[in-house]
N, C-alpha and C positions, 0 to 999 in steps of 0.2 A: 314565376306565378305567385311564387311567396314574397318577391318586391313588392310587387303589384298591391297586394293583402295588406303588406306592412304600411307601403305609402298611403293608401285608401284610410288606413286606422288613424295614423296621424294627422291628416288632414282635416279627420272626423274630430278626433280627440282637441286637436286645436280650434276648430270652428267652436267646439263647447263650450272650450275654457275661453275663447271670446266672448262668446255669447254672457256665460257668466259675470266678468270681469266688467262688462259695461252695464250690466243692470238691467237693463230693460231693451230689449232688440227691436220693438218696435214703440216708438213714442206717441205716437197718433193714436196707436189702437190700445196702450196702456192707460191714456189719458180719458179714452171714451170709456173704457169701464171705471173709471173715477166718478163721470157724468152719468153713467147707467146706474150706480152706485150711490148719487148724490142724497139720498134720502138718510144713509146714517152720518153724512156731515151737517148737513142744516140743522140750525138749532143747536150746534157745538161750537166750541170754540176753534179758531183757526189751527190752532196745537195739535189738536187731534188729525187734523188732514195732512200735516206737517209730520208727523210723527208715523205714520204710514206710508208716508210718499218713500218710491222706491227710487226715484232717480230726484237730481240733486237739481234745484231752482238756480239761473244763471243771471236772468234779470227779472228785472219788473217793471211796470208801465203803471202810474198810477190815474186814475181817471175821478175826474172832479165832475160832477155832473149838475149841482148844485148853481144855479145861476147868480144866486145873489151870496155865495159864499165859496170862491175858490179853491179855500183850504182845506174843505172836506172832499173825503174821496169817498164817494159810493161806490167803486168797482176798483179792484186791483187787477192786471192781465200779468203771469206768470211764463218765464220762458225758459227754455231746456234747449241744449246744443243738441242738435240733431245735424249729425254726421249725412251728408247730401253726396259727396263725390269727393275722393283723394282728398285735400286739405280743406274743403269749401264745409262749413257749417249752415245751418239755417236755424233761425230762432222762432220758428212758426212749426206746430201750431202752438196756442198759447193757451192757457187753463185761466179763465175769467172768474174770477169770488166776486159777487156782489157781496154787501156788508149789510148785517142789519142794522146798524148805526153806523154814520159815516165817520171814517178815520180820520185823524187830524195829523197832517205832514208824514206820512208814513214812512218816506225815506231818513228822514231826520230821526225817527223814534225807534223802528223796527227793523231795519236795514243795515247793515255794518257792512259796506265793500273791502273785502280783504284780498283783493286781487284774482281769487279764483270765483269770482260771481257774488260771495257775499253769505253773511251769517246770519240767520233770522232770531232777533231777540224779542218774543209774545210781550213778555211781562206781564203789567195787570191791566193792559190795555183790554178794553171789552172787544177782543175781534171775534164777532160770531157770526157764521157764514148765513146766507138768505139765499143763495143759490150760485150754482156751478154749470159754465158752460164753457166752450171749446170753441176758439176761434181760429180759425183755419187759415 
């Protein structure tokens, strides 16, 4: 009986440690809380959201929806690795940020690929959030 209790205790502790090491156990639920609280980020610099993120951005997808100037990004989607099964990962859901002023060539200016996804450099760009949505 003592062995069974000890095994259950070890499994419980291991699961708790694993959840803490991975940061956020449910990416979709975490992103939904960001969208639910988006009022605290709208009108704020992008760095405010980045400073509060508990998960690391792995990839980004720029969207240029201005027909006369495709160098301007009106929104950018950010993805995070979500373990699906075994060694398989998904890049969904995406967190889409709409900018108050379109950005110019984000990939060259604010994102430096370092092999592990990237490192954000917001610098002096006017990266102000207009809206936040989830793409599932």
